[in-house]
C-alpha positions as CSV (number, residue, x, y, z in Angstrom):
1,M,0.0,0.0,0.0
2,N,2.9,2.4,0.7
3,N,3.9,2.1,-3.0
4,I,0.4,2.9,-4.1
5,V,0.3,5.9,-1.9
6,S,3.6,7.3,-3.1
7,L,2.7,6.7,-6.8
8,M,-0.6,8.5,-6.3
9,K,1.2,11.4,-4.6
10,N,3.4,11.8,-7.7
11,L,0.3,12.0,-9.9
12,A,-1.5,14.5,-7.6
13,P,0.7,17.5,-7.1
14,K,-2.2,19.9,-6.4
15,E,-5.4,20.0,-4.3
16,G,-8.6,18.9,-6.1
17,L,-8.7,17.0,-9.4
18,N,-5.5,15.9,-11.1
19,K,-5.7,14.6,-14.7
20,T,-3.4,11.7,-15.6
21,N,-2.0,10.5,-18.9
22,L,-5.2,8.4,-19.4
23,E,-8.4,10.4,-20.1
24,D,-10.6,8.1,-18.0
25,V,-8.3,8.1,-15.0
26,T,-8.2,11.0,-12.5
27,I,-6.7,11.5,-9.0
28,F,-8.4,13.6,-6.4
29,K,-6.4,15.0,-3.5
30,T,-7.6,17.0,-0.5
31,S,-5.6,17.8,2.7
32,S,-8.6,19.1,4.7
33,Y,-11.5,17.4,6.3
34,R,-14.7,18.0,4.3
35,H,-18.1,17.9,6.1
36,R,-20.9,16.0,4.6
37,E,-22.0,17.9,1.4
38,P,-23.8,17.3,-1.9
39,L,-21.8,15.8,-4.6
40,C,-22.5,14.3,-8.0
41,Y,-20.7,11.0,-8.7
42,K,-19.8,9.7,-12.1
43,Q,-20.2,6.1,-13.2
44,G,-17.0,4.2,-12.4
45,L,-14.6,2.9,-9.8
46,M,-13.0,4.7,-6.9
47,F,-10.0,3.5,-5.0
48,I,-8.6,5.2,-1.9
49,G,-4.9,5.3,-1.6
50,Q,-4.9,7.2,1.7
51,G,-7.7,8.5,4.0
52,K,-11.3,7.6,4.1
53,K,-14.6,8.7,2.5
54,R,-18.3,8.2,3.4
55,V,-21.2,8.4,0.9
56,Y,-24.7,9.0,2.3
57,L,-27.6,7.9,0.2
58,D,-31.2,7.3,1.3
59,E,-30.4,7.0,5.0
60,K,-27.6,4.5,4.2
61,V,-23.9,5.1,4.8
62,Y,-21.2,3.6,2.5
63,E,-17.7,3.9,3.9
64,Y,-14.6,3.0,1.9
65,D,-10.8,3.2,2.5
66,Q,-7.7,1.3,1.6
67,D,-9.4,-2.1,2.3
68,N,-12.2,-1.7,-0.2
69,Y,-13.4,0.3,-3.2
70,L,-16.6,2.0,-4.5
71,L,-18.3,0.8,-7.6
72,M,-20.8,3.3,-9.0
73,S,-23.1,1.9,-11.6
74,V,-24.9,5.1,-12.6
75,P,-24.1,8.8,-12.2
76,L,-25.6,9.7,-8.9
77,P,-26.2,12.8,-6.7
78,A,-25.4,11.9,-3.2
79,E,-23.7,13.4,-0.1
80,C,-20.1,12.8,0.7
81,E,-17.8,13.2,3.8
82,T,-14.1,13.2,3.4
83,I,-11.8,12.3,6.3
84,S,-8.3,13.6,5.9
85,N,-5.7,16.0,7.3
86,E,-2.5,17.9,6.2
87,D,-0.3,15.0,7.3
88,E,-2.3,12.4,5.5
89,P,-4.4,14.0,2.6
90,V,-7.0,11.9,1.0
91,L,-5.8,10.4,-2.3
92,L,-8.5,8.9,-4.5
93,L,-8.0,7.2,-7.9
94,M,-11.1,7.5,-10.0
95,I,-11.7,5.4,-13.2
96,E,-14.7,6.3,-15.4
97,F,-16.3,3.5,-17.3
98,D,-15.2,3.0,-20.9
99,Y,-18.4,1.4,-22.3
100,P,-16.8,-0.1,-25.5
101,M,-14.0,-1.6,-23.5
102,L,-16.5,-3.1,-20.9
103,S,-18.7,-4.5,-23.7
104,Q,-15.7,-6.1,-25.4
105,I,-14.6,-7.8,-22.2
106,V,-18.1,-9.0,-21.4
107,S,-18.5,-10.4,-24.9
108,Q,-15.2,-12.3,-24.6
109,I,-16.0,-13.6,-21.1
110,N,-19.4,-14.9,-22.4
111,E,-17.5,-17.1,-24.9
112,Y,-15.8,-19.0,-22.2
113,R,-17.6,-18.3,-18.9
114,S,-21.3,-17.7,-19.7
115,D,-22.0,-18.8,-16.1
116,L,-20.6,-15.4,-14.9
117,I,-23.2,-13.5,-16.8
118,N,-26.4,-14.8,-15.2
119,I,-28.0,-11.6,-14.1
120,S,-31.6,-12.9,-13.5
121,K,-31.2,-12.5,-9.7
122,V,-29.0,-9.4,-9.7
123,E,-30.5,-6.4,-7.9
124,S,-30.3,-3.0,-9.6
125,V,-28.2,-0.9,-7.2
126,A,-26.5,2.4,-7.8
127,L,-23.4,1.8,-5.7
128,T,-21.8,-0.9,-3.7
129,I,-18.6,-1.3,-1.6
130,L,-16.4,-4.2,-2.6
131,P,-13.3,-5.7,-0.9
132,R,-9.8,-5.0,-2.4
133,Q,-8.1,-8.3,-2.7
134,K,-4.3,-8.7,-3.0
135,K,-4.6,-9.3,-6.8
136,L,-6.6,-6.1,-7.3
137,N,-3.9,-4.0,-5.4
138,E,-1.2,-5.6,-7.7
139,L,-3.2,-4.5,-10.8
140,L,-3.7,-1.0,-9.3
141,L,0.1,-0.8,-8.7
142,K,0.8,-1.7,-12.3
143,L,-1.5,0.9,-13.6
144,L,-0.1,3.6,-11.3
145,K,3.5,2.8,-12.3
146,C,2.5,3.0,-16.0
147,L,0.8,6.4,-15.5
148,Q,4.1,7.9,-14.2
149,N,5.4,7.9,-17.8
150,P,3.6,9.6,-20.7
151,L,5.0,7.1,-23.3
152,E,4.2,4.0,-21.3
153,S,0.7,5.4,-20.6
154,K,0.1,5.9,-24.3
155,V,1.4,2.5,-25.4
156,L,0.4,0.3,-22.4
157,G,-2.1,2.3,-20.3
158,H,-5.3,1.0,-21.8
159,G,-4.0,-2.6,-21.6
160,F,-3.4,-2.3,-17.9
161,L,-6.8,-0.6,-17.5
162,K,-8.4,-3.4,-19.5
163,E,-6.7,-6.0,-17.3
164,L,-8.0,-4.3,-14.2
165,M,-11.6,-4.2,-15.5
166,F,-11.4,-7.8,-16.6
167,Y,-10.4,-8.8,-13.1
168,I,-13.3,-6.9,-11.6
169,L,-15.8,-8.3,-14.1
170,C,-14.7,-11.8,-13.1
171,Q,-15.7,-11.2,-9.5
172,K,-19.2,-12.4,-8.6
173,E,-19.8,-9.2,-6.6
174,S,-19.6,-7.2,-9.8
175,K,-22.6,-8.7,-11.6
176,M,-24.4,-5.4,-11.5
177,L,-22.0,-4.3,-14.3
178,Y,-23.4,-7.1,-16.5
179,S,-26.8,-5.8,-15.7
180,L,-25.7,-2.3,-16.8
181,L,-24.5,-3.7,-20.1
182,T,-27.5,-5.9,-20.8
183,Q,-29.9,-4.3,-23.1
184,N,-33.3,-5.1,-21.5
185,S,-32.3,-5.0,-17.8
186,N,-34.0,-2.4,-15.6
187,L,-30.5,-0.9,-14.8
188,S,-29.6,-0.4,-18.4
189,R,-33.0,1.1,-19.2
190,I,-32.8,3.6,-16.5
191,D,-29.2,4.3,-17.5
192,K,-30.5,5.4,-21.0
193,A,-32.7,8.0,-19.4
194,L,-29.9,9.2,-17.1
195,K,-27.6,9.7,-20.1
196,L,-30.3,11.8,-21.7
197,I,-30.7,13.9,-18.6
198,H,-27.0,14.5,-18.3
199,N,-26.7,15.6,-21.9
200,N,-29.8,17.8,-21.8
201,Y,-30.1,19.0,-18.2
202,N,-30.5,22.6,-19.3
203,K,-33.6,21.8,-21.4
204,I,-37.2,21.0,-20.6
205,L,-37.3,17.3,-19.8
206,N,-40.6,15.5,-19.7
207,V,-40.8,12.5,-17.4
208,E,-43.2,10.7,-19.8
209,N,-40.6,11.0,-22.6
210,L,-37.8,9.7,-20.3
211,A,-40.0,6.7,-19.5
212,K,-40.5,6.0,-23.2
213,I,-36.7,6.1,-23.8
214,A,-36.3,3.6,-20.9
215,G,-39.0,1.4,-22.5
216,M,-41.2,1.6,-19.3
217,S,-44.6,2.8,-18.3
218,S,-44.5,6.1,-16.4
219,S,-45.4,4.5,-13.1
220,S,-42.8,1.7,-13.6
221,F,-40.2,4.2,-14.6
222,H,-40.8,6.4,-11.7
223,R,-40.7,3.5,-9.2
224,N,-37.5,1.9,-10.7
225,F,-35.8,5.3,-11.0
226,K,-36.4,6.2,-7.4
227,E,-35.4,2.8,-6.1
228,L,-32.1,3.1,-8.0
229,T,-31.2,6.8,-7.4
230,A,-33.1,7.5,-4.1
231,S,-34.6,10.5,-6.0
232,S,-37.6,11.0,-8.2
233,P,-36.8,11.9,-11.8
234,I,-37.7,15.6,-11.1
235,Q,-35.6,15.7,-8.0
236,Y,-32.7,14.1,-9.9
237,I,-32.9,16.6,-12.7
238,K,-32.9,19.5,-10.2
239,K,-29.8,18.1,-8.3
240,I,-27.9,17.7,-11.6
241,R,-28.7,21.3,-12.6
242,L,-27.6,22.6,-9.3
243,D,-24.4,20.6,-9.4
244,K,-23.6,21.9,-12.9
245,A,-24.4,25.5,-11.6
246,R,-21.9,25.0,-8.8
247,T,-19.2,23.9,-11.3
248,L,-19.9,27.0,-13.4
249,L,-19.5,29.3,-10.4
250,I,-16.2,27.6,-9.6
251,Q,-14.8,27.7,-13.1
252,K,-16.2,30.9,-14.7
253,D,-16.8,34.4,-13.6
254,Y,-20.5,34.3,-14.4
255,R,-23.3,36.3,-12.8
256,V,-25.9,34.4,-10.9
257,T,-28.6,35.2,-13.6
258,E,-26.3,33.8,-16.3
259,V,-25.6,30.6,-14.4
260,A,-29.4,30.1,-13.7
261,K,-30.1,30.4,-17.4
262,K,-27.3,28.1,-18.5
263,V,-28.5,25.3,-16.3
264,G,-32.1,25.6,-17.4
265,Y,-33.8,27.9,-14.9
266,E,-36.1,30.6,-16.2
267,S,-36.3,32.3,-12.8
268,S,-33.0,33.4,-11.2
269,S,-34.8,33.9,-7.8
270,Q,-36.1,30.3,-7.9
271,F,-32.6,29.1,-8.8
272,S,-31.1,31.0,-5.9
273,R,-33.7,29.6,-3.5
274,E,-33.1,26.0,-4.6
275,F,-29.3,26.4,-4.7
276,K,-29.4,27.6,-1.1
277,R,-31.7,24.8,0.0
278,Y,-29.3,22.2,-1.6
279,F,-25.9,23.7,-0.7
280,A,-26.9,25.7,2.4
281,V,-25.4,28.9,0.8
282,T,-26.7,31.3,-1.8
283,P,-25.0,31.1,-5.3
284,A,-23.7,34.7,-4.8
285,D,-22.1,33.9,-1.5
286,Y,-20.7,30.6,-2.8
287,A,-19.0,32.5,-5.7
288,K,-17.5,35.0,-3.3
289,S,-16.1,32.2,-1.1
290,I,-14.4,30.7,-4.1
291,K,-12.8,34.0,-5.1
292,T,-11.7,34.5,-1.5
293,K,-9.9,31.1,-1.5
294,E,-8.2,31.9,-4.8
295,N,-6.9,35.2,-3.5
């Protein structure tokens, strides 16, 4: 584990998100404790090198550290608490799903081990915490060593990433990924609607149309959507819009009225009310706090 930590430190020189030589792999670093706060997770895998994180969803708490990892099957607004300090900052390796790669691996597994792809009894879940076995840590170490070098990353990086994903897909605890990649499963149907939401969050989105895209009746879609994400479709859309608004306030020098419009709000006053309700601070005050930290 010490090697994993040192390699992750090399790849994360600054606080916050650090890109690596592979587009789908990012390292997050923070040296301060972060109270429970809203956060939108992407689909993928998250491996702690150092520190601890807790995810809060629908009155459940999911804690992961160096002994386990987080598998997120769908993009999900949740709440997160980060346990770290200056001496031991949190180091988090994040891998976003590469759908073509996953589909290719599953297709090849099916040729030889079709028994692994029986998803009839798999429950649709948005996230799960899984144990990190010795073999998985060895694969993480190989990937991290490769990422230290731009040339090795370009030539070998996707191969190491594919080896890691193959190992995870061969574990019985990861069957939810097969469900995600199976065309007519509830998880893959809801995922289609979620992709539409994330690509069109600033437009008017009709729940009935989302249900049609998922191939479900409105009532079935609403029930399955809430069971998976712990939010109704309307609540989910609102959370995504507010999360996108927060990103704009961090990255750009926009006025609050401009941000409201960009994320799909016709009323800036309604946007400000909902932003404060979700993040416990007004968008104007949030923008000021970001500028204060930068100065």
